Residue, then its C-alpha position, 0 to 999 in steps of 0.5 A: m499500499r502506498l502512503f505518500g504520492r511520489g513527487a508530491s509537494a510537502g504542502a499538498t501531500v496526499v494520503s491514499a489507499a491504493d486498494d480502494g482509491v480513497a484519498l485523504e487530504p490534511r484538511h480532513f484531519a483538521r476536523v478530527f478533534k474539533p469540538p461540537t458546536w453546542l460544546r463550543d457555544l457552552g464554553f463561550m457562554a461559561w467564560f462570558l458568565v465568568g467575566v460578568l461575575a468578575l465584573l460584578v464582584g469588582l463593581v461591588w468592591i469599588v462601590g464598597l470602597t467609595s460608598t461614602i461618596v457613591e451613596p449620597v450621589a446615588v440617593g441624590g440622583v434618584v431624588a433628582i430624577v423623581a423631582s426634576p419635573l417640578v423644576s421644569r414646571l417652575q421653569r416654564h413659569r419663568v422661574p430660573r432653573a437654579a431658583g426652581a431647584a432651590i425651591v424644590l430642595v427646600s420643600l423636600i427638606g421641609i417634608a422630610v423634617v416634618v415626617v421625622a419629627m412626627v415619628i420621633a415626637g410620637l415615639t418620645d412623647q408616648s414612650g411610657q405607653i409604648k413601653s407598657s403596651l410592648t411589655h404587655s405584648l411580650d408577657t402575652i407572647a411568653s405565656w403562649f410559649d409557656d403554655a406550649g411547653a417552652n419554659s425558657t422565655a423569661g430571659t429573652e423577655q427580660d432582654v427585650i424589656k431592657a432594650i425597650s426601656g433604653s429605646k427612648g435615648t437610642v432612637l437618634h443614636g441608632v439612626a446615626s450608628g447605622i451610617r457610622g456616627i453623627t459625623s457620617l450622618i451630617f456628611f451624608l445629608t449635606f452631600t446628598g443635599f448638594s447632589i440633589f441641588f446641582l442635579l436638579k439645576d444642571g440635569p438636562a446638561i448632565r443628561r446630554w453629556v451622558d447621552r454623548h459619552l455612553g459609548l452608544s449612538v446618541e439615539l440609543a443612549t437617549l432611549i436608555t436614559t429616557n426609559v430609566m428616568r420614566a421608570m424611576r418617576r412612575y415607580f416612586l409616584g406609584v410607591t407614594a400612592v400605595a404608601a398613602f393608601n396603606a397608611a390610610v387603611v392601617g391608620i383608620g383601622a388602628l383608630a377604629l380599634g382604639v389602638p394607641l398612636p394611630g397617627t404614628i402607626a400611619v406615618v410609620t406605615f407610610v415611610t417604611a413602604y418605600v423599603p420593599y417587603i421589609g418595610a411592610l413587615v416592620a410597620g405591621s409588626f409595630a401596629v400588631l404589637l401595640a394592639l396586642g399590648s393595649q387591647g388584647t389578643g382579639t384586637a391584635v388579630v383584627m389588626l393583623v387582618i387589617v395589615i395583611l389586607a392592606n399590604g396584600f389583597l387591597q394593595n394588589l387591587f390598588q397597585p396596578l392603578a397606581f403604577g400603570a404600565a411602568l412595571d410590567l413585571n412578574p411579581l416573582a421576578v421583582l422579588i428575586v431581583t430586589i433580594a439579590a440587589g439588596a444582598l449586593f448593594g444594600m438598601l439602595g439596591m433594594i429600592v432601585a432594583a424594580p424600576l431599573l429592571s422595568a426600564g431594562v425590559h422596556i428598553a429591550r422591547e423597544i429595541g426589538r420593535a425597532k429591529a422588527r420595523e427595520r427587517a420589515a422595511a428591508e423585506a418590503p418590495g421596492p417600486a421596481q419589483t412591484s411595477e408591472p412589465 
């Protein structure tokens, strides 16, 4: 059997079987160890996911190192996006944009001060009544556990009572310690205020700069920023409407049942509604414990039913009207994204996860529609094709 053709060049050597006349060329051997297409695509996807994960880890690490500056700017950006239509409306009424930004900022600060003062004043002025109600609630809960055979609740109850007794002097201290002391709190609030003012005043110019330097075409960049801003505004306006609805239902229910501090309960319900899932749990627990300590088990059960209805059934009926088509998302997707963003980026991630996801869905949908229109235009017959011979 002849293996190599005589006189053949090195680059064109032909391997043949003389008996059957089958000729094998070098290009045939090149495909012997070639991986299947599905395996190659799977490898590319795996490396792509590794790269995305590395980028995400690096981003979280950088955000953690620069959180002192990033967090105030991010909070200021969200507030400025939501409040910028007010500045534009004032500007249409011949108010300079800088003056309009100052008016809106002062108004927001005034609202925040009033809300915080109402909550702190209610908790401080009625601290004795709150302590008595919560202590009675703990006694009732402890008796339930004791009746069920758990006899080791006394120590836990004393620890909770001790914490409640010192709660009056640690309300502001707890808030300050959450952002690394009074100095960090002052810096955070000051820097957030400056960020809000300059983002409100120079918002249009900043947006045009971002659209030009986003690395995309100006049209696509404008589409992205427009959808992000629209989703943010509609989301927070919807959250405000839902929070007011829940606060009204829970506050009126507490007032009708004779639960102490119905106004404070309503304000706490309204404020905590801006924190997804966790806020409703905190506000509901506060209202139910006050009802249990002051009015007994029956009233606490009714208060629990009211809280569940306000944060569940009634909210699901009212929320679509408040949000409209801004969040066309599955609730499970919202839950998963919110929890994941909270684990990675903290409270701010939990708050902005849903509107950013909604903006991404709307951007992808509009890009898909644009591509479909482009394909339809390309496939449409031209004048030369439709003319009669």
